[in-house]
mmJSON file of the N, C-alpha and C atoms, coordinates in Angstrom:
{"data_MODEL":{"atom_site":{
"group_PDB":["ATOM","ATOM","ATOM","ATOM","ATOM","ATOM","ATOM","ATOM","ATOM","ATOM","ATOM","ATOM","ATOM","ATOM","ATOM","ATOM","ATOM","ATOM","ATOM","ATOM","ATOM","ATOM","ATOM","ATOM","ATOM","ATOM","ATOM","ATOM","ATOM","ATOM","ATOM","ATOM","ATOM","ATOM","ATOM","ATOM","ATOM","ATOM","ATOM","ATOM","ATOM","ATOM","ATOM","ATOM","ATOM","ATOM","ATOM","ATOM","ATOM","ATOM","ATOM","ATOM","ATOM","ATOM","ATOM","ATOM","ATOM","ATOM","ATOM","ATOM","ATOM","ATOM","ATOM","ATOM","ATOM","ATOM","ATOM","ATOM","ATOM","ATOM","ATOM","ATOM","ATOM","ATOM","ATOM","ATOM","ATOM","ATOM","ATOM","ATOM","ATOM","ATOM","ATOM","ATOM","ATOM","ATOM","ATOM","ATOM","ATOM","ATOM","ATOM","ATOM","ATOM","ATOM","ATOM","ATOM","ATOM","ATOM","ATOM","ATOM","ATOM","ATOM","ATOM","ATOM","ATOM","ATOM","ATOM","ATOM","ATOM","ATOM","ATOM","ATOM","ATOM","ATOM","ATOM","ATOM","ATOM","ATOM","ATOM","ATOM","ATOM","ATOM","ATOM","ATOM","ATOM","ATOM","ATOM","ATOM","ATOM","ATOM","ATOM","ATOM","ATOM","ATOM","ATOM","ATOM","ATOM","ATOM","ATOM","ATOM","ATOM","ATOM","ATOM","ATOM","ATOM","ATOM","ATOM","ATOM","ATOM","ATOM","ATOM","ATOM","ATOM","ATOM","ATOM","ATOM","ATOM","ATOM","ATOM","ATOM","ATOM","ATOM","ATOM","ATOM","ATOM","ATOM","ATOM","ATOM","ATOM","ATOM","ATOM","ATOM","ATOM","ATOM","ATOM","ATOM","ATOM","ATOM","ATOM","ATOM","ATOM","ATOM","ATOM","ATOM","ATOM","ATOM","ATOM","ATOM","ATOM","ATOM","ATOM","ATOM","ATOM","ATOM","ATOM","ATOM","ATOM","ATOM","ATOM","ATOM","ATOM","ATOM","ATOM","ATOM","ATOM","ATOM","ATOM","ATOM","ATOM","ATOM","ATOM","ATOM","ATOM","ATOM","ATOM","ATOM","ATOM","ATOM","ATOM","ATOM","ATOM","ATOM","ATOM","ATOM","ATOM"],
"id":[1,2,3,4,5,6,7,8,9,10,11,12,13,14,15,16,17,18,19,20,21,22,23,24,25,26,27,28,29,30,31,32,33,34,35,36,37,38,39,40,41,42,43,44,45,46,47,48,49,50,51,52,53,54,55,56,57,58,59,60,61,62,63,64,65,66,67,68,69,70,71,72,73,74,75,76,77,78,79,80,81,82,83,84,85,86,87,88,89,90,91,92,93,94,95,96,97,98,99,100,101,102,103,104,105,106,107,108,109,110,111,112,113,114,115,116,117,118,119,120,121,122,123,124,125,126,127,128,129,130,131,132,133,134,135,136,137,138,139,140,141,142,143,144,145,146,147,148,149,150,151,152,153,154,155,156,157,158,159,160,161,162,163,164,165,166,167,168,169,170,171,172,173,174,175,176,177,178,179,180,181,182,183,184,185,186,187,188,189,190,191,192,193,194,195,196,197,198,199,200,201,202,203,204,205,206,207,208,209,210,211,212,213,214,215,216,217,218,219,220,221,222,223,224,225],
"type_symbol":["N","C","C","N","C","C","N","C","C","N","C","C","N","C","C","N","C","C","N","C","C","N","C","C","N","C","C","N","C","C","N","C","C","N","C","C","N","C","C","N","C","C","N","C","C","N","C","C","N","C","C","N","C","C","N","C","C","N","C","C","N","C","C","N","C","C","N","C","C","N","C","C","N","C","C","N","C","C","N","C","C","N","C","C","N","C","C","N","C","C","N","C","C","N","C","C","N","C","C","N","C","C","N","C","C","N","C","C","N","C","C","N","C","C","N","C","C","N","C","C","N","C","C","N","C","C","N","C","C","N","C","C","N","C","C","N","C","C","N","C","C","N","C","C","N","C","C","N","C","C","N","C","C","N","C","C","N","C","C","N","C","C","N","C","C","N","C","C","N","C","C","N","C","C","N","C","C","N","C","C","N","C","C","N","C","C","N","C","C","N","C","C","N","C","C","N","C","C","N","C","C","N","C","C","N","C","C","N","C","C","N","C","C","N","C","C","N","C","C","N","C","C","N","C","C"],
"label_atom_id":["N","CA","C","N","CA","C","N","CA","C","N","CA","C","N","CA","C","N","CA","C","N","CA","C","N","CA","C","N","CA","C","N","CA","C","N","CA","C","N","CA","C","N","CA","C","N","CA","C","N","CA","C","N","CA","C","N","CA","C","N","CA","C","N","CA","C","N","CA","C","N","CA","C","N","CA","C","N","CA","C","N","CA","C","N","CA","C","N","CA","C","N","CA","C","N","CA","C","N","CA","C","N","CA","C","N","CA","C","N","CA","C","N","CA","C","N","CA","C","N","CA","C","N","CA","C","N","CA","C","N","CA","C","N","CA","C","N","CA","C","N","CA","C","N","CA","C","N","CA","C","N","CA","C","N","CA","C","N","CA","C","N","CA","C","N","CA","C","N","CA","C","N","CA","C","N","CA","C","N","CA","C","N","CA","C","N","CA","C","N","CA","C","N","CA","C","N","CA","C","N","CA","C","N","CA","C","N","CA","C","N","CA","C","N","CA","C","N","CA","C","N","CA","C","N","CA","C","N","CA","C","N","CA","C","N","CA","C","N","CA","C","N","CA","C","N","CA","C","N","CA","C","N","CA","C","N","CA","C","N","CA","C"],
"label_alt_id":[null,null,null,null,null,null,null,null,null,null,null,null,null,null,null,null,null,null,null,null,null,null,null,null,null,null,null,null,null,null,null,null,null,null,null,null,null,null,null,null,null,null,null,null,null,null,null,null,null,null,null,null,null,null,null,null,null,null,null,null,null,null,null,null,null,null,null,null,null,null,null,null,null,null,null,null,null,null,null,null,null,null,null,null,null,null,null,null,null,null,null,null,null,null,null,null,null,null,null,null,null,null,null,null,null,null,null,null,null,null,null,null,null,null,null,null,null,null,null,null,null,null,null,null,null,null,null,null,null,null,null,null,null,null,null,null,null,null,null,null,null,null,null,null,null,null,null,null,null,null,null,null,null,null,null,null,null,null,null,null,null,null,null,null,null,null,null,null,null,null,null,null,null,null,null,null,null,null,null,null,null,null,null,null,null,null,null,null,null,null,null,null,null,null,null,null,null,null,null,null,null,null,null,null,null,null,null,null,null,null,null,null,null,null,null,null,null,null,null,null,null,null,null,null,null],
"label_comp_id":["MET","MET","MET","ASN","ASN","ASN","ALA","ALA","ALA","VAL","VAL","VAL","GLN","GLN","GLN","LYS","LYS","LYS","ILE","ILE","ILE","PHE","PHE","PHE","VAL","VAL","VAL","SER","SER","SER","ILE","ILE","ILE","LEU","LEU","LEU","PRO","PRO","PRO","LYS","LYS","LYS","SER","SER","SER","GLN","GLN","GLN","ALA","ALA","ALA","LYS","LYS","LYS","ASP","ASP","ASP","MET","MET","MET","GLU","GLU","GLU","ASP","ASP","ASP","GLU","GLU","GLU","SER","SER","SER","ARG","ARG","ARG","LYS","LYS","LYS","TRP","TRP","TRP","MET","MET","MET","LEU","LEU","LEU","THR","THR","THR","CYS","CYS","CYS","SER","SER","SER","SER","SER","SER","CYS","CYS","CYS","GLY","GLY","GLY","HIS","HIS","HIS","LYS","LYS","LYS","VAL","VAL","VAL","SER","SER","SER","VAL","VAL","VAL","TRP","TRP","TRP","ASP","ASP","ASP","LEU","LEU","LEU","GLY","GLY","GLY","GLY","GLY","GLY","ILE","ILE","ILE","ARG","ARG","ARG","TRP","TRP","TRP","LYS","LYS","LYS","ALA","ALA","ALA","CYS","CYS","CYS","GLY","GLY","GLY","THR","THR","THR","PRO","PRO","PRO","LYS","LYS","LYS","LYS","LYS","LYS","MET","MET","MET","LYS","LYS","LYS","ARG","ARG","ARG","CYS","CYS","CYS","ALA","ALA","ALA","GLU","GLU","GLU","CYS","CYS","CYS","GLY","GLY","GLY","ASN","ASN","ASN","ILE","ILE","ILE","ASN","ASN","ASN","TRP","TRP","TRP","MET","MET","MET","THR","THR","THR","VAL","VAL","VAL","ILE","ILE","ILE","LYS","LYS","LYS","GLU","GLU","GLU","LYS","LYS","LYS"],
"label_asym_id":["A","A","A","A","A","A","A","A","A","A","A","A","A","A","A","A","A","A","A","A","A","A","A","A","A","A","A","A","A","A","A","A","A","A","A","A","A","A","A","A","A","A","A","A","A","A","A","A","A","A","A","A","A","A","A","A","A","A","A","A","A","A","A","A","A","A","A","A","A","A","A","A","A","A","A","A","A","A","A","A","A","A","A","A","A","A","A","A","A","A","A","A","A","A","A","A","A","A","A","A","A","A","A","A","A","A","A","A","A","A","A","A","A","A","A","A","A","A","A","A","A","A","A","A","A","A","A","A","A","A","A","A","A","A","A","A","A","A","A","A","A","A","A","A","A","A","A","A","A","A","A","A","A","A","A","A","A","A","A","A","A","A","A","A","A","A","A","A","A","A","A","A","A","A","A","A","A","A","A","A","A","A","A","A","A","A","A","A","A","A","A","A","A","A","A","A","A","A","A","A","A","A","A","A","A","A","A","A","A","A","A","A","A","A","A","A","A","A","A","A","A","A","A","A","A"],
"label_entity_id":["1","1","1","1","1","1","1","1","1","1","1","1","1","1","1","1","1","1","1","1","1","1","1","1","1","1","1","1","1","1","1","1","1","1","1","1","1","1","1","1","1","1","1","1","1","1","1","1","1","1","1","1","1","1","1","1","1","1","1","1","1","1","1","1","1","1","1","1","1","1","1","1","1","1","1","1","1","1","1","1","1","1","1","1","1","1","1","1","1","1","1","1","1","1","1","1","1","1","1","1","1","1","1","1","1","1","1","1","1","1","1","1","1","1","1","1","1","1","1","1","1","1","1","1","1","1","1","1","1","1","1","1","1","1","1","1","1","1","1","1","1","1","1","1","1","1","1","1","1","1","1","1","1","1","1","1","1","1","1","1","1","1","1","1","1","1","1","1","1","1","1","1","1","1","1","1","1","1","1","1","1","1","1","1","1","1","1","1","1","1","1","1","1","1","1","1","1","1","1","1","1","1","1","1","1","1","1","1","1","1","1","1","1","1","1","1","1","1","1","1","1","1","1","1","1"],
"label_seq_id":[1,1,1,2,2,2,3,3,3,4,4,4,5,5,5,6,6,6,7,7,7,8,8,8,9,9,9,10,10,10,11,11,11,12,12,12,13,13,13,14,14,14,15,15,15,16,16,16,17,17,17,18,18,18,19,19,19,20,20,20,21,21,21,22,22,22,23,23,23,24,24,24,25,25,25,26,26,26,27,27,27,28,28,28,29,29,29,30,30,30,31,31,31,32,32,32,33,33,33,34,34,34,35,35,35,36,36,36,37,37,37,38,38,38,39,39,39,40,40,40,41,41,41,42,42,42,43,43,43,44,44,44,45,45,45,46,46,46,47,47,47,48,48,48,49,49,49,50,50,50,51,51,51,52,52,52,53,53,53,54,54,54,55,55,55,56,56,56,57,57,57,58,58,58,59,59,59,60,60,60,61,61,61,62,62,62,63,63,63,64,64,64,65,65,65,66,66,66,67,67,67,68,68,68,69,69,69,70,70,70,71,71,71,72,72,72,73,73,73,74,74,74,75,75,75],
"pdbx_PDB_ins_code":[null,null,null,null,null,null,null,null,null,null,null,null,null,null,null,null,null,null,null,null,null,null,null,null,null,null,null,null,null,null,null,null,null,null,null,null,null,null,null,null,null,null,null,null,null,null,null,null,null,null,null,null,null,null,null,null,null,null,null,null,null,null,null,null,null,null,null,null,null,null,null,null,null,null,null,null,null,null,null,null,null,null,null,null,null,null,null,null,null,null,null,null,null,null,null,null,null,null,null,null,null,null,null,null,null,null,null,null,null,null,null,null,null,null,null,null,null,null,null,null,null,null,null,null,null,null,null,null,null,null,null,null,null,null,null,null,null,null,null,null,null,null,null,null,null,null,null,null,null,null,null,null,null,null,null,null,null,null,null,null,null,null,null,null,null,null,null,null,null,null,null,null,null,null,null,null,null,null,null,null,null,null,null,null,null,null,null,null,null,null,null,null,null,null,null,null,null,null,null,null,null,null,null,null,null,null,null,null,null,null,null,null,null,null,null,null,null,null,null,null,null,null,null,null,null],
"Cartn_x":[-104.172,-103.317,-104.005,-104.806,-104.894,-103.928,-104.238,-102.77,-102.164,-103.082,-102.902,-101.594,-102.175,-101.428,-100.175,-100.106,-98.777,-97.825,-98.569,-97.418,-96.707,-97.837,-97.077,-95.882,-96.768,-95.804,-94.257,-94.553,-92.896,-92.241,-92.615,-92.097,-91.448,-92.121,-91.557,-90.452,-89.825,-88.852,-89.788,-89.165,-89.897,-90.217,-89.691,-90.296,-91.688,-91.462,-92.425,-94.096,-93.649,-94.457,-95.31,-94.482,-94.856,-95.666,-94.989,-96.109,-97.29,-97.413,-98.739,-99.423,-99.295,-100.1,-100.922,-99.727,-100.433,-101.199,-101.174,-101.774,-102.834,-103.066,-104.319,-104.881,-104.53,-105.308,-105.983,-105.576,-105.973,-107.275,-107.395,-108.936,-109.538,-110.91,-111.799,-113.653,-113.893,-115.496,-116.106,-117.271,-117.772,-119.449,-120.096,-121.549,-122.709,-123.334,-124.028,-125.451,-125.762,-126.761,-126.45,-125.452,-125.296,-123.56,-123.001,-121.962,-120.383,-120.674,-119.755,-118.448,-117.233,-116.399,-115.389,-114.489,-113.658,-112.35,-111.199,-110.036,-109.988,-109.625,-109.279,-108.54,-107.553,-106.625,-107.09,-107.953,-108.621,-109.991,-110.151,-111.039,-110.441,-108.707,-108.244,-107.627,-107.898,-107.6,-106.394,-106.009,-104.76,-104.995,-105.185,-105.25,-104.074,-103.374,-101.928,-101.653,-101.181,-101.301,-102.518,-103.385,-104.484,-105.584,-106.12,-106.523,-108.613,-109.394,-110.885,-111.765,-113.112,-113.712,-114.583,-114.343,-115.361,-115.982,-117.037,-118.303,-118.232,-118.649,-118.622,-119.927,-120.467,-121.714,-120.967,-121.333,-121.222,-121.873,-121.895,-122.79,-121.981,-122.383,-121.918,-121.851,-120.499,-120.446,-121.143,-121.529,-122.012,-123.643,-124.506,-125.848,-126.496,-125.467,-125.594,-126.568,-126.735,-127.293,-126.341,-126.913,-126.113,-126.603,-125.541,-125.298,-123.881,-124.594,-123.186,-122.211,-121.243,-119.983,-119.172,-118.732,-117.676,-116.609,-115.692,-114.345,-113.391,-113.231,-112.479,-110.837,-109.869,-108.844,-109.204,-108.974,-108.481,-107.218,-107.274,-105.737,-105.255],
"Cartn_y":[59.775,59.15,59.659,58.854,59.172,59.088,59.663,59.299,58.545,57.578,55.951,55.731,55.797,55.173,55.931,57.285,57.835,57.439,56.926,56.5,55.161,54.234,53.086,53.283,54.194,53.923,54.902,55.702,56.596,55.397,54.595,53.524,52.612,52.256,50.654,51.184,50.41,50.407,50.357,51.218,51.688,50.097,49.159,48.023,47.562,47.173,47.329,47.857,49.398,49.772,50.144,49.779,49.83,48.493,47.391,45.96,46.458,46.771,47.131,47.629,49.191,49.622,48.792,48.039,47.59,46.292,45.733,44.628,45.114,46.342,46.972,47.358,47.913,47.961,47.024,46.086,44.655,44.165,44.511,44.078,44.96,44.915,45.631,45.835,46.699,46.424,46.579,45.832,45.725,45.781,46.837,47.138,45.94,45.558,44.091,45.063,46.375,46.761,47.096,47.779,47.857,47.551,46.96,46.205,47.418,48.306,49.436,49.084,49.279,48.653,49.927,49.676,50.349,49.989,50.318,49.723,50.159,49.072,49.572,50.715,50.578,51.477,53.285,53.246,54.359,54.897,53.858,54.244,54.724,54.506,54.81,53.795,52.64,51.674,50.689,49.995,48.908,47.26,46.626,44.995,44.559,44.055,43.457,42.564,41.179,39.724,39.39,39.747,39.514,38.291,37.79,36.48,36.581,36.194,35.905,36.64,36.845,37.685,38.397,39.44,40.081,41.053,41.325,42.448,43.779,44.653,45.796,46.721,46.873,48.251,49.64,49.973,51.126,51.524,53.248,53.937,53.642,53.097,53.454,54.689,55.033,56.173,56.396,55.28,55.324,55.547,54.701,54.486,55.104,55.66,55.912,55.43,54.144,52.805,52.681,52.077,51.478,50.112,49.518,48.166,47.282,46.116,45.285,45.151,45.638,45.342,43.953,43.422,42.135,42.97,42.218,42.435,41.786,41.368,40.457,40.81,40.503,40.128,39.972,40.985,40.736,40.021,39.749,39.157,40.521],
"Cartn_z":[-102.44,-100.872,-99.559,-98.874,-97.4,-96.774,-95.111,-94.081,-93.916,-93.769,-93.836,-94.737,-96.052,-96.931,-96.956,-96.884,-96.884,-95.65,-94.56,-93.765,-93.89,-94.513,-94.821,-96.107,-97.456,-98.302,-97.72,-96.662,-96.05,-95.468,-94.619,-93.814,-94.233,-95.303,-96.059,-97.161,-97.299,-98.349,-99.474,-100.771,-102.025,-102.688,-102.795,-103.933,-102.74,-101.434,-100.745,-100.953,-100.496,-100.9,-102.122,-103.677,-104.625,-104.699,-104.17,-103.834,-103.32,-102.394,-101.768,-102.212,-103.088,-103.911,-105.236,-105.46,-106.486,-106.431,-105.327,-104.545,-104.182,-103.863,-103.138,-104.675,-105.484,-106.574,-107.208,-107.341,-107.851,-107.12,-105.449,-105.122,-105.088,-105.917,-106.414,-105.433,-104.823,-104.768,-105.914,-105.708,-106.84,-106.074,-106.845,-106.368,-106.769,-105.804,-106.132,-106.869,-107.069,-107.789,-109.18,-109.73,-110.872,-111.08,-110.594,-110.939,-110.961,-110.904,-110.644,-110.087,-110.051,-109.716,-109.235,-107.755,-107.278,-106.969,-107.012,-105.884,-104.373,-103.978,-102.398,-102.449,-102.9,-102.908,-103.333,-104.284,-104.913,-103.246,-102.82,-101.745,-100.712,-101.03,-99.591,-98.481,-98.841,-98.246,-98.637,-97.48,-98.368,-98.04,-98.67,-98.797,-99.581,-98.645,-99.085,-98.332,-99.138,-98.496,-97.861,-98.291,-98.066,-99.017,-98.416,-99.021,-98.681,-98.907,-99.108,-99.622,-99.413,-100.292,-99.262,-98.616,-97.722,-98.313,-97.946,-98.051,-96.968,-97.783,-97.107,-97.692,-96.697,-96.548,-97.428,-98.556,-98.859,-99.89,-99.891,-100.708,-102.405,-103.371,-104.51,-105.304,-105.669,-106.283,-107.715,-108.501,-109.706,-109.547,-108.816,-108.589,-107.041,-105.815,-105.032,-103.887,-104.401,-103.445,-102.121,-101.299,-99.995,-100.171,-100.149,-100.178,-100.012,-100.066,-99.915,-101.109,-100.654,-101.789,-101.671,-102.628,-102.369,-103.005,-102.129,-102.38,-103.163,-104.371,-105.113,-105.856,-105.603,-106.191,-107.729,-108.098,-109.959,-110.235,-111.545,-111.736,-112.943],
"occupancy":[1.0,1.0,1.0,1.0,1.0,1.0,1.0,1.0,1.0,1.0,1.0,1.0,1.0,1.0,1.0,1.0,1.0,1.0,1.0,1.0,1.0,1.0,1.0,1.0,1.0,1.0,1.0,1.0,1.0,1.0,1.0,1.0,1.0,1.0,1.0,1.0,1.0,1.0,1.0,1.0,1.0,1.0,1.0,1.0,1.0,1.0,1.0,1.0,1.0,1.0,1.0,1.0,1.0,1.0,1.0,1.0,1.0,1.0,1.0,1.0,1.0,1.0,1.0,1.0,1.0,1.0,1.0,1.0,1.0,1.0,1.0,1.0,1.0,1.0,1.0,1.0,1.0,1.0,1.0,1.0,1.0,1.0,1.0,1.0,1.0,1.0,1.0,1.0,1.0,1.0,1.0,1.0,1.0,1.0,1.0,1.0,1.0,1.0,1.0,1.0,1.0,1.0,1.0,1.0,1.0,1.0,1.0,1.0,1.0,1.0,1.0,1.0,1.0,1.0,1.0,1.0,1.0,1.0,1.0,1.0,1.0,1.0,1.0,1.0,1.0,1.0,1.0,1.0,1.0,1.0,1.0,1.0,1.0,1.0,1.0,1.0,1.0,1.0,1.0,1.0,1.0,1.0,1.0,1.0,1.0,1.0,1.0,1.0,1.0,1.0,1.0,1.0,1.0,1.0,1.0,1.0,1.0,1.0,1.0,1.0,1.0,1.0,1.0,1.0,1.0,1.0,1.0,1.0,1.0,1.0,1.0,1.0,1.0,1.0,1.0,1.0,1.0,1.0,1.0,1.0,1.0,1.0,1.0,1.0,1.0,1.0,1.0,1.0,1.0,1.0,1.0,1.0,1.0,1.0,1.0,1.0,1.0,1.0,1.0,1.0,1.0,1.0,1.0,1.0,1.0,1.0,1.0,1.0,1.0,1.0,1.0,1.0,1.0,1.0,1.0,1.0,1.0,1.0,1.0,1.0,1.0,1.0,1.0,1.0,1.0],
"B_iso_or_equiv":[0.0,0.0,0.0,0.0,0.0,0.0,0.0,0.0,0.0,0.0,0.0,0.0,0.0,0.0,0.0,0.0,0.0,0.0,0.0,0.0,0.0,0.0,0.0,0.0,0.0,0.0,0.0,0.0,0.0,0.0,0.0,0.0,0.0,0.0,0.0,0.0,0.0,0.0,0.0,0.0,0.0,0.0,0.0,0.0,0.0,0.0,0.0,0.0,0.0,0.0,0.0,0.0,0.0,0.0,0.0,0.0,0.0,0.0,0.0,0.0,0.0,0.0,0.0,0.0,0.0,0.0,0.0,0.0,0.0,0.0,0.0,0.0,0.0,0.0,0.0,0.0,0.0,0.0,0.0,0.0,0.0,0.0,0.0,0.0,0.0,0.0,0.0,0.0,0.0,0.0,0.0,0.0,0.0,0.0,0.0,0.0,0.0,0.0,0.0,0.0,0.0,0.0,0.0,0.0,0.0,0.0,0.0,0.0,0.0,0.0,0.0,0.0,0.0,0.0,0.0,0.0,0.0,0.0,0.0,0.0,0.0,0.0,0.0,0.0,0.0,0.0,0.0,0.0,0.0,0.0,0.0,0.0,0.0,0.0,0.0,0.0,0.0,0.0,0.0,0.0,0.0,0.0,0.0,0.0,0.0,0.0,0.0,0.0,0.0,0.0,0.0,0.0,0.0,0.0,0.0,0.0,0.0,0.0,0.0,0.0,0.0,0.0,0.0,0.0,0.0,0.0,0.0,0.0,0.0,0.0,0.0,0.0,0.0,0.0,0.0,0.0,0.0,0.0,0.0,0.0,0.0,0.0,0.0,0.0,0.0,0.0,0.0,0.0,0.0,0.0,0.0,0.0,0.0,0.0,0.0,0.0,0.0,0.0,0.0,0.0,0.0,0.0,0.0,0.0,0.0,0.0,0.0,0.0,0.0,0.0,0.0,0.0,0.0,0.0,0.0,0.0,0.0,0.0,0.0,0.0,0.0,0.0,0.0,0.0,0.0],
"pdbx_formal_charge":[null,null,null,null,null,null,null,null,null,null,null,null,null,null,null,null,null,null,null,null,null,null,null,null,null,null,null,null,null,null,null,null,null,null,null,null,null,null,null,null,null,null,null,null,null,null,null,null,null,null,null,null,null,null,null,null,null,null,null,null,null,null,null,null,null,null,null,null,null,null,null,null,null,null,null,null,null,null,null,null,null,null,null,null,null,null,null,null,null,null,null,null,null,null,null,null,null,null,null,null,null,null,null,null,null,null,null,null,null,null,null,null,null,null,null,null,null,null,null,null,null,null,null,null,null,null,null,null,null,null,null,null,null,null,null,null,null,null,null,null,null,null,null,null,null,null,null,null,null,null,null,null,null,null,null,null,null,null,null,null,null,null,null,null,null,null,null,null,null,null,null,null,null,null,null,null,null,null,null,null,null,null,null,null,null,null,null,null,null,null,null,null,null,null,null,null,null,null,null,null,null,null,null,null,null,null,null,null,null,null,null,null,null,null,null,null,null,null,null,null,null,null,null,null,null],
"auth_seq_id":[1,1,1,2,2,2,3,3,3,4,4,4,5,5,5,6,6,6,7,7,7,8,8,8,9,9,9,10,10,10,11,11,11,12,12,12,13,13,13,14,14,14,15,15,15,16,16,16,17,17,17,18,18,18,19,19,19,20,20,20,21,21,21,22,22,22,23,23,23,24,24,24,25,25,25,26,26,26,27,27,27,28,28,28,29,29,29,30,30,30,31,31,31,32,32,32,33,33,33,34,34,34,35,35,35,36,36,36,37,37,37,38,38,38,39,39,39,40,40,40,41,41,41,42,42,42,43,43,43,44,44,44,45,45,45,46,46,46,47,47,47,48,48,48,49,49,49,50,50,50,51,51,51,52,52,52,53,53,53,54,54,54,55,55,55,56,56,56,57,57,57,58,58,58,59,59,59,60,60,60,61,61,61,62,62,62,63,63,63,64,64,64,65,65,65,66,66,66,67,67,67,68,68,68,69,69,69,70,70,70,71,71,71,72,72,72,73,73,73,74,74,74,75,75,75],
"auth_comp_id":["MET","MET","MET","ASN","ASN","ASN","ALA","ALA","ALA","VAL","VAL","VAL","GLN","GLN","GLN","LYS","LYS","LYS","ILE","ILE","ILE","PHE","PHE","PHE","VAL","VAL","VAL","SER","SER","SER","ILE","ILE","ILE","LEU","LEU","LEU","PRO","PRO","PRO","LYS","LYS","LYS","SER","SER","SER","GLN","GLN","GLN","ALA","ALA","ALA","LYS","LYS","LYS","ASP","ASP","ASP","MET","MET","MET","GLU","GLU","GLU","ASP","ASP","ASP","GLU","GLU","GLU","SER","SER","SER","ARG","ARG","ARG","LYS","LYS","LYS","TRP","TRP","TRP","MET","MET","MET","LEU","LEU","LEU","THR","THR","THR","CYS","CYS","CYS","SER","SER","SER","SER","SER","SER","CYS","CYS","CYS","GLY","GLY","GLY","HIS","HIS","HIS","LYS","LYS","LYS","VAL","VAL","VAL","SER","SER","SER","VAL","VAL","VAL","TRP","TRP","TRP","ASP","ASP","ASP","LEU","LEU","LEU","GLY","GLY","GLY","GLY","GLY","GLY","ILE","ILE","ILE","ARG","ARG","ARG","TRP","TRP","TRP","LYS","LYS","LYS","ALA","ALA","ALA","CYS","CYS","CYS","GLY","GLY","GLY","THR","THR","THR","PRO","PRO","PRO","LYS","LYS","LYS","LYS","LYS","LYS","MET","MET","MET","LYS","LYS","LYS","ARG","ARG","ARG","CYS","CYS","CYS","ALA","ALA","ALA","GLU","GLU","GLU","CYS","CYS","CYS","GLY","GLY","GLY","ASN","ASN","ASN","ILE","ILE","ILE","ASN","ASN","ASN","TRP","TRP","TRP","MET","MET","MET","THR","THR","THR","VAL","VAL","VAL","ILE","ILE","ILE","LYS","LYS","LYS","GLU","GLU","GLU","LYS","LYS","LYS"],
"auth_asym_id":["A","A","A","A","A","A","A","A","A","A","A","A","A","A","A","A","A","A","A","A","A","A","A","A","A","A","A","A","A","A","A","A","A","A","A","A","A","A","A","A","A","A","A","A","A","A","A","A","A","A","A","A","A","A","A","A","A","A","A","A","A","A","A","A","A","A","A","A","A","A","A","A","A","A","A","A","A","A","A","A","A","A","A","A","A","A","A","A","A","A","A","A","A","A","A","A","A","A","A","A","A","A","A","A","A","A","A","A","A","A","A","A","A","A","A","A","A","A","A","A","A","A","A","A","A","A","A","A","A","A","A","A","A","A","A","A","A","A","A","A","A","A","A","A","A","A","A","A","A","A","A","A","A","A","A","A","A","A","A","A","A","A","A","A","A","A","A","A","A","A","A","A","A","A","A","A","A","A","A","A","A","A","A","A","A","A","A","A","A","A","A","A","A","A","A","A","A","A","A","A","A","A","A","A","A","A","A","A","A","A","A","A","A","A","A","A","A","A","A","A","A","A","A","A","A"],
"auth_atom_id":["N","CA","C","N","CA","C","N","CA","C","N","CA","C","N","CA","C","N","CA","C","N","CA","C","N","CA","C","N","CA","C","N","CA","C","N","CA","C","N","CA","C","N","CA","C","N","CA","C","N","CA","C","N","CA","C","N","CA","C","N","CA","C","N","CA","C","N","CA","C","N","CA","C","N","CA","C","N","CA","C","N","CA","C","N","CA","C","N","CA","C","N","CA","C","N","CA","C","N","CA","C","N","CA","C","N","CA","C","N","CA","C","N","CA","C","N","CA","C","N","CA","C","N","CA","C","N","CA","C","N","CA","C","N","CA","C","N","CA","C","N","CA","C","N","CA","C","N","CA","C","N","CA","C","N","CA","C","N","CA","C","N","CA","C","N","CA","C","N","CA","C","N","CA","C","N","CA","C","N","CA","C","N","CA","C","N","CA","C","N","CA","C","N","CA","C","N","CA","C","N","CA","C","N","CA","C","N","CA","C","N","CA","C","N","CA","C","N","CA","C","N","CA","C","N","CA","C","N","CA","C","N","CA","C","N","CA","C","N","CA","C","N","CA","C","N","CA","C","N","CA","C","N","CA","C","N","CA","C","N","CA","C"],
"pdbx_PDB_model_num":[1,1,1,1,1,1,1,1,1,1,1,1,1,1,1,1,1,1,1,1,1,1,1,1,1,1,1,1,1,1,1,1,1,1,1,1,1,1,1,1,1,1,1,1,1,1,1,1,1,1,1,1,1,1,1,1,1,1,1,1,1,1,1,1,1,1,1,1,1,1,1,1,1,1,1,1,1,1,1,1,1,1,1,1,1,1,1,1,1,1,1,1,1,1,1,1,1,1,1,1,1,1,1,1,1,1,1,1,1,1,1,1,1,1,1,1,1,1,1,1,1,1,1,1,1,1,1,1,1,1,1,1,1,1,1,1,1,1,1,1,1,1,1,1,1,1,1,1,1,1,1,1,1,1,1,1,1,1,1,1,1,1,1,1,1,1,1,1,1,1,1,1,1,1,1,1,1,1,1,1,1,1,1,1,1,1,1,1,1,1,1,1,1,1,1,1,1,1,1,1,1,1,1,1,1,1,1,1,1,1,1,1,1,1,1,1,1,1,1,1,1,1,1,1,1]
}}}
């Protein structure tokens, strides 16, 4: 957990902090080259009460390519 996540977890009630983490773990960044998926939470981010399908330019931990990764909420 990074510093920003720790701040939010410490100031929110436990039920909301758990909801925030659970929802952030459902948002997955998918590499357009190899299909590798990683959650927003595992990357140190928070995506809570969000909508839409943004794209992020990142280096894939699996294939090493820098490319656009789609952020999609999985069920």
